[in-house]
Structures are given as structure tokens and as C-alpha cells.
Phi, psi and omega in degrees: 000138172285161181076182186291149176247153182299319182300326181284328179280332174281005184272357179222160175260005176297153177302127169239122185248135183220202186205150181262131168245132173219351182234322197260115178239024178308145181297346180270350187318314189285325174287328173303304181297324176297310183292342180272353175103009176286151183249337178209159175242132169270097182263123187247130174247354179277325182237042182209166174275359185300131181254174187295331185284321178291325180291331182292321180296305176303323176311303185292334171294314178295322178297316181294339174258012175056050180233123185301132181250128174241119185260132168266103173285164197286336185197179178271015182297155188289320183285334169292308173306316184289321183285331177292321176289321177300328181283352180107017177298124174278351174206145175244139180256112177255126184288158163064041175285129186235354187204161171297317176312305181299310183302320184289322177296322183294321178292326177298316184293331193265359183235151179275151175309152003277001181288334186194207189232017190288138183279152190256125172215113189250174177071019189244187182312307184292344184257011189054029179061029177275145178246012181258160166058029188304325183297325181271338185308312191305319184282325181285321179292331177294332179269349178272331183272144182244170185221118180260128184261115177277123178261111187216013178231170169295322176298320174296320179293319179302328183247022184297327175291322178296315184299310183293340179272348187289125175294133182106336168285131182249341191198142176248130184242140178272117171267085198303304191291310175302332180292313179294320175311307180305324181281347191079018179226060178312120178071006177268074189286345176260015181286132178302326177290326177297311184296330174291320175308304191296312178306321185292320179295320183286317181297314173312312182288322182291324194287324179256020175062037187257147174296157183225129182226157172199167177250138179228168183239012177206158174310311188302312183296324180291318175302309183296323180307310179295317178296340178276345178122002172289129178247343168263104174248119182264106184280104172057181179236160189296316178294329179296303186301315174296313177300322180294307179307312182294312182300329179290314177305302179302314178298313178307316184292310184302312177303319178298315182295317184292333183281340177274353185289000000 
């Protein structure tokens, strides 16, 4: 597979900056994000209207820009995992990881036999449409794909150390809003119980040498996140950035015009 891989990016704790996509599937999106300085894309199927055909196209746009794509599939069902990988995802982001056993099942679904149960179809998108060296490709691809576990439930926090210790888990990701929902304190990001849960996640990731990721909405929050230990910092979402920038411009013009009236 061309371009950066999740496993390569996880090999260092240096800052990696990316962006979340849930709406914009324009053919230019990969190059737009690359020119803006992004190193990875968090491409979402859980909270978006993106279907597999759209995601397959966005994958190619990002590959053309040499931009890593981490795909969040809707669930840990085997058919979601298998299709996401066969479309060429360099890393899968899986929601609602609550135990080491669940994480191990996911790893098993992501790998070809004898290491797992992934179905074989070569010479396709995930394989750069190659038809050579098919005997070695299963083992090679088993080593190329990465797994990001989203910790966003009380159970996930409770078992986060065991999840982080699971072979095949490359990165822990904070699912901030769902975690507060699960804890019964929706949106209370300053609550001490939430702060303690986040610290437990960070400690587990650092203890086991795993990547740590989160989504933030401001420059200041991004700096604080890296200082706290996150090496994957996803700066905002396509819809939020457009709306925020457009609102600032429209409000500014209206205020300027009103001030001259």
C-alpha cells in the first residue's frame, strides 16, 4: 500500500496532526488536506452518511496525496472490518472497545490465516491492485494494517490497561463525548471523574508504548493535548471548520456594515 501506514506513525511519539472527515468527499480533499499540513485523515463511517463506495473513492484521493487514512467503520462486525480493509485502509479505528477480549477478536478479524480469519481477495484496492508475489502477500499485509481502539465507555476505561497490552492494538483513542455519556456526566469535560478516566487512559498508553489520539477544536487544546501525552492530534472536523469560518466571516461583515450605518 502506498503512503504512510498507521504502524509507521505509531513507531514514534512525535506529534502527528490530522483532520476528521464526515462530509466532504470532493476529489481534491486529499491534496487540500496535505497542502494544509495534515499527516493523517480520520475518515468516519460511524457518524456520517459515507457509504463504502464513497469511502473507496476518498481512499484513492488521499493515497494520491500520500496521506494516511485511518477509517472508522461502523462496528466491530467482521463484515465491516473486512470491507474497510479491502478498500485499502492503512489503519482501522474501532468504536466502543470495552475489553481485551473484544480487542483480540478484532485483531483476529483483521489478519489472514493462520493468524486470523480475514477473507482473501488480492489484486484489489488494499493491495494496490498488484497481481505479483501473492504467496507472500497475506503475511505482509498482516504486518501492514494497524488498529486504533477508541476508549469511550466506562468498561473501556476499566479495562484500558488490558486493552493497551493486547497484541495488535497500536493506538488508544479518547472518545471524549461518548465517555462522558457513558459516565452519566454528558459534556462535563471538567468533571473530576472524567479527568481521572482520561489520566488512566493516558497512563495505559504510555505504559505499553502505544500511540495516543484525540480530537480537539482549537489550537490551544491541541497544544495542551500534546503536552498531556497525545501524539495523534486530530484538529477539528470538516463541517465544524467550514461552519465556524463561514460564521466568523458573515458575522464580521454584518457587524462592519452595521457599524457604518
